[in-house]
C-alpha positions in Angstrom: 0.2 0.0 0.2 1.6 3.3 -0.9 2.3 5.9 1.3 -0.1 8.7 2.0 0.8 12.3 3.0 -2.3 14.4 4.9 -2.3 18.2 4.6 -3.9 21.4 4.9 -5.7 20.3 8.5 -5.1 20.7 11.9 -4.2 17.2 13.1 -5.9 16.5 16.5 -3.5 12.8 17.4 -6.4 12.1 20.6 -4.6 14.4 23.0 -3.7 17.4 21.0 -3.7 19.9 18.1 -0.8 19.9 15.6 -0.5 22.6 12.8 1.3 23.4 9.9 1.6 19.4 10.4 1.6 16.7 7.3 0.1 13.3 8.9 2.1 10.1 6.9 0.4 6.8 6.5 1.9 4.3 5.3 0.0 0.2 5.0 -2.9 1.4 6.6 -1.8 2.5 9.7 0.2 6.1 10.7 3.4 6.3 10.6 4.4 9.8 12.2 2.7 13.2 12.6 5.7 16.0 10.7 6.3 19.5 9.8 5.4 20.5 6.3 8.1 21.8 5.0 10.2 17.9 3.9 7.6 16.0 2.8 8.4 12.8 2.0 7.5 10.6 -1.4 4.2 9.0 -1.8 0.3 10.1 -2.5 -0.9 13.6 -1.4 -4.3 14.2 -0.2 -4.6 18.0 0.4 -7.4 19.2 2.9 -8.6 22.6 2.7 -8.2 23.3 6.4 -10.3 21.6 9.2 -9.7 19.4 11.6 -7.9 15.7 10.8 -9.1 13.1 13.7 -8.5 9.9 14.2 -12.4 7.9 13.7 -15.5 8.0 15.8 -16.4 5.3 17.9 -19.7 3.9 18.4 -20.3 1.2 21.0 -23.8 1.4 20.7 -25.8 1.6 17.6 -29.3 0.0 17.2 -29.3 0.5 13.3 -28.8 3.1 11.0 -28.9 3.7 6.5 -32.2 2.1 7.0 -31.2 -1.3 9.0 -32.1 -2.8 12.3 -30.0 -5.2 13.7 -32.9 -6.7 15.3 -34.4 -6.8 11.7 -32.1 -8.8 10.4 -29.0 -9.9 12.1 -26.5 -11.2 9.8 -22.8 -9.1 8.4 -24.8 -7.7 5.7 -27.1 -5.8 8.2 -24.2 -5.0 10.0 -22.2 -3.5 6.7 -25.5 -1.4 6.3 -25.8 -0.1 9.5 -21.7 1.0 9.7 -22.4 2.4 5.7 -25.3 4.4 7.0 -23.2 6.4 9.7 -19.7 6.6 7.9 -20.8 9.5 6.8 -20.9 10.9 10.2 -17.4 10.1 10.4 -17.9 7.3 12.6 -15.8 4.4 10.8 -16.0 2.1 14.1 -18.6 0.6 15.7 -20.4 -1.9 17.9 -24.0 -3.5 15.8 -26.3 -3.4 18.5 -29.0 -5.9 19.4 -31.6 -5.0 21.6 -33.8 -7.5 23.8 -35.0 -10.3 21.8 -34.7 -13.9 21.7 -31.6 -16.3 22.4 -31.9 -17.3 18.2 -31.8 -13.9 17.1 -29.1 -13.6 19.8 -26.9 -16.4 18.1 -27.5 -15.4 14.4 -25.8 -11.9 15.8 -23.5 -13.9 17.7 -22.4 -15.6 14.3 -22.7 -12.7 12.0 -20.5 -10.6 14.4 -17.8 -13.3 13.5 -17.7 -12.8 10.0 -18.2 -9.2 10.5 -15.0 -8.1 11.7 -12.5 -9.0 9.8 -14.6 -7.4 7.0 -12.7 -3.7 7.3 -16.4 -2.4 6.7 -16.6 -0.4 10.2 -17.8 -3.1 12.3 -15.6 -3.7 15.3 -17.2 -5.5 17.6 -20.7 -6.9 19.1 -22.7 -4.8 21.9 -26.0 -7.2 23.1 -27.7 -5.3 25.0 -30.2 -7.6 26.6 -32.0 -9.9 27.5 -30.5 -9.4 31.0 -32.5 -6.1 31.5 -34.7 -5.1 34.3 -38.5 -4.9 33.3 -38.8 -2.5 36.0 -36.3 -0.3 34.1 -37.0 -1.8 30.1 -37.3 1.3 28.6 -38.2 0.7 25.1 -36.9 -3.1 25.4 -39.8 -6.1 25.9 -39.5 -7.0 29.6 -41.7 -10.7 28.8 -38.1 -11.6 27.1 -35.7 -10.8 29.9 -34.1 -13.2 32.4 -31.6 -13.9 34.5 -27.9 -14.6 33.4 -27.6 -18.5 33.6 -24.0 -20.4 33.9 -24.7 -21.3 30.3 -25.1 -18.2 29.2 -21.6 -16.9 31.3 -19.8 -20.0 28.9 -21.9 -19.3 25.5 -20.6 -15.0 26.2 -17.2 -16.2 26.8 -17.1 -18.8 24.3 -18.7 -15.5 21.8 -15.7 -13.2 22.9 -13.5 -15.2 22.1 -14.7 -15.7 18.7 -15.3 -11.8 17.9 -12.8 -9.9 19.6 -14.3 -7.1 21.3 -18.1 -7.8 22.7 -20.1 -5.4 25.3 -22.4 -6.3 27.0 -25.3 -4.2 29.2 -26.9 -6.8 32.0 -29.3 -5.2 35.1 -26.9 -5.7 38.6 -30.9 -8.0 39.6 -29.8 -10.2 36.5 -26.3 -11.1 37.2 -24.4 -12.0 40.2 -20.7 -10.5 41.0 -19.2 -14.1 41.0 -20.6 -14.5 37.4 -19.7 -10.4 36.2 -16.3 -11.4 37.5 -16.1 -14.4 35.5 -17.2 -12.7 32.3 -15.3 -9.9 33.1 -11.7 -12.2 33.5 -12.2 -13.5 29.9 -12.3 -9.9 27.7 -16.1 -9.6 27.7 -16.7 -6.6 28.7 -19.6 -6.2 31.1 -21.5 -2.6 31.5 -24.8 -2.3 34.1 -27.7 -0.5 32.5 -31.5 -0.8 32.6 -31.2 -1.7 36.1 -33.3 -0.2 39.1 -30.2 -1.6 41.6 -29.3 0.1 44.8 -25.6 1.8 44.8 -24.3 -0.8 46.8 -25.4 -3.6 44.4 -23.6 -1.6 41.3 -21.1 -1.2 43.1 -21.0 -4.9 44.0 -20.3 -5.1 40.0 -18.0 -2.7 39.2 -15.9 -4.1 41.8 -16.4 -7.2 40.4 -15.3 -6.3 37.0 -18.6 -4.4 35.5 -16.4 -1.6 33.3 -19.4 0.8 32.3 -23.1 1.5 32.4 -24.6 2.3 29.3 -26.5 5.7 28.8 -26.0 7.1 31.9 -29.2 8.1 33.7 -31.4 6.5 31.1 -33.2 3.4 31.9 -31.7 3.2 35.3 -32.0 4.7 39.5 -31.2 7.7 39.4 -29.3 9.7 41.9 -30.8 10.8 45.1 -29.3 12.6 48.4 -30.0 9.5 50.3 -30.1 6.4 47.6 -27.4 7.5 45.3 -28.5 4.4 42.7 -26.7 3.6 39.5 -26.4 7.5 38.5 -24.0 7.6 41.8 -22.3 4.8 41.8 -21.2 5.3 38.9 -20.5 8.8 39.0 -18.3 7.3 42.0 -16.8 5.1 41.0 -13.2 6.3 39.6 -12.6 2.9 37.0 -16.4 3.0 35.4 -16.7 4.1 32.2 -20.3 5.9 31.2 -22.2 6.6 27.8 -24.1 9.0 27.0 -27.0 10.0 25.0 -25.9 13.8 24.1 -29.2 14.3 21.8 -31.0 17.2 24.2 -34.0 14.6 24.1 -32.7 11.7 26.1 -30.5 13.8 28.7 -30.9 17.9 30.2 -27.6 19.3 29.3 -27.4 21.1 33.2 -27.2 16.8 34.3 -25.0 16.0 31.5 -22.3 19.6 32.8 -22.9 18.0 36.1 -21.8 14.2 35.4 -18.6 15.8 33.2 -17.5 17.9 36.8 -18.2 15.2 38.5 -17.1 11.6 37.4 -13.9 10.6 39.0 -11.0 8.5 37.9 -9.3 6.6 34.8 -13.3 6.4 33.3 -14.7 8.5 31.8 -18.2 10.0 30.2 -17.9 9.2 26.2 -20.2 9.6 23.4 -22.7 7.3 21.9 -25.5 7.4 19.5 -27.8 4.7 20.5 -29.1 5.0 17.2 -32.0 3.5 15.3 -32.2 2.7 11.0 -33.7 6.2 10.9 -29.9 8.1 10.8 -29.5 9.0 7.3 -33.0 8.5 6.0 -36.0 10.5 5.5 -38.3 7.7 6.4 -40.6 9.1 10.1 -41.1 5.4 11.2 -39.9 2.0 11.1 -41.4 -1.3 13.4 -39.2 -2.8 16.3 -40.4 -5.7 18.0 -43.8 -5.2 16.0 -44.1 -1.6 17.4 -44.4 1.2 15.3 -41.6 4.2 16.7 -41.9 7.2 14.8 -39.7 10.1 14.3 -40.7 13.0 16.1 -39.0 16.5 14.3 -37.7 19.5 16.3 -35.2 20.7 19.3 -31.6 19.9 18.2 -32.2 16.8 16.4 -35.1 14.8 15.7 -37.0 12.2 18.5 -38.1 8.8 18.4 -40.4 7.9 20.5 -43.4 4.5 21.1 -47.1 5.2 20.9 -47.2 5.8 24.2 -44.3 8.6 24.4 -41.1 6.1 25.1 -38.3 6.6 24.2 -37.0 5.3 21.4 -33.4 4.9 21.1 -32.0 7.9 19.0 -31.4 10.0 15.7 -28.8 10.9 16.1 -25.5 10.5 14.9 -21.8 11.6 16.3 -20.7 14.4 14.8 -23.9 15.9 16.0 -23.7 14.7 19.4 -19.6 16.6 19.2 -21.2 19.6 18.2 -24.1 19.0 21.1 -21.0 18.0 23.5 -18.9 21.9 22.4 -22.5 24.2 22.0 -24.8 22.8 25.3 -21.7 21.1 27.7 -19.5 23.7 27.9 -16.6 20.8 25.8 -13.3 22.3 24.4 -13.7 20.6 21.1 -10.5 18.5 22.1 -12.8 16.6 24.4 -15.6 16.4 22.3 -13.6 14.5 19.9 -11.7 11.9 23.1 -15.5 11.6 23.8 -16.3 10.3 20.1 -12.3 8.6 20.0 -10.0 8.2 22.5 -12.6 7.8 25.4 -14.5 5.0 23.6 -11.2 3.3 22.2 -9.9 3.0 25.8 -13.4 1.8 27.4 -13.7 -0.9 24.5 -10.0 -1.5 25.3 -9.4 -0.8 21.3 -5.5 0.3 21.8 -4.7 0.9 18.5 -7.4 3.0 17.5 -9.0 6.3 18.9 -6.0 8.3 18.4 -3.2 9.2 16.0 0.0 7.7 17.0 2.6 5.6 15.6 1.3 2.2 14.9 -2.3 3.8 15.6 -4.9 1.9 12.8 -5.1 5.1 10.2 -8.9 5.1 10.5 -9.5 8.9 9.8 -12.1 11.6 9.4 -11.3 15.2 8.4 -14.5 17.6 9.8 -14.8 21.5 8.8 -14.7 24.3 11.3 -18.0 24.1 12.0 -18.1 20.5 13.0 -19.6 18.8 9.6 -17.6 15.5 8.5 -16.6 16.4 4.9 -14.3 12.6 4.5 -13.3 9.7 6.3 -10.5 7.0 5.7 -10.7 3.5 7.0 -6.9 1.8 7.4 -5.8 4.8 5.5 -8.7 4.1 2.1 -11.1 6.2 1.4 -14.2 4.7 3.1 
């Protein structure tokens, strides 16, 4: 693969900006960031201002490009979802299966085994259910929810060994600390979510190895001054990472700003979209588990609701969440970019993604000064 030299844009390496520099890519990986006055031979890609960053990483994507993973849990669906989000800067994502039958779950696992080898933007799989709490079901089907059994632990560990990156969302009520420890020690990333647990129950699972919390504030026990709930435990625990949906509908910006200021330790808040199939589509409705989800336009972006008004995922893309972070959450552009790149990469142990350092994958996005995506590259190839 020929060397590529990217010039003309500010380069964000995951920690800081580089001005008047060039990004050198060789064999699909970052070679160096160098001064722009002594460039090596190779294919020159001249960018007209803006920012060149690592591509966005989304750990929770139910659908996109007109397809929901639950509709057809296949590798083809995963590619379609990834392609639907690529125009918005996402170069790696976890297709997400929400609570469904064991047959659908098994099909999603098999599909992911193939999809992760394709270099088409599928980085792993997220199973959001069926081990959730009916009391905090959100838009999931409560009748399919159940506790984790030891056979499930074995199946998930086997799936992780085949897929590589496997994220599972579980309610604290449905999984024991011993099961969390066994999963975590085998490399499965456990996230607590859709849970009505106490802060003490959450902390037990965090201490056992649960690494994250799924869409902080949504579908979980809230922060009270005597009962901190899952929200309070997640913000206070130093090792826990928290996905957030920044779309103007799921969480009030005052709550997100408070959480951003309060979060302590290595664990950080990072952006997820929780996107549904309508992202990138002009359609105004789709079907989820036999129920109609409709798009209500207005606000920072549209929202998606069931007939009873329950939020059903989001209609936001990752570039929009970065704009939201800068506009409404008092984030610097650097921190907003980290929340879409470096932080999700660290959470998922995708160590060669999310930053532009020598040896990292050359998954790239070019943004205008007003945070609109112009182009993307996967392993240095235009995507």
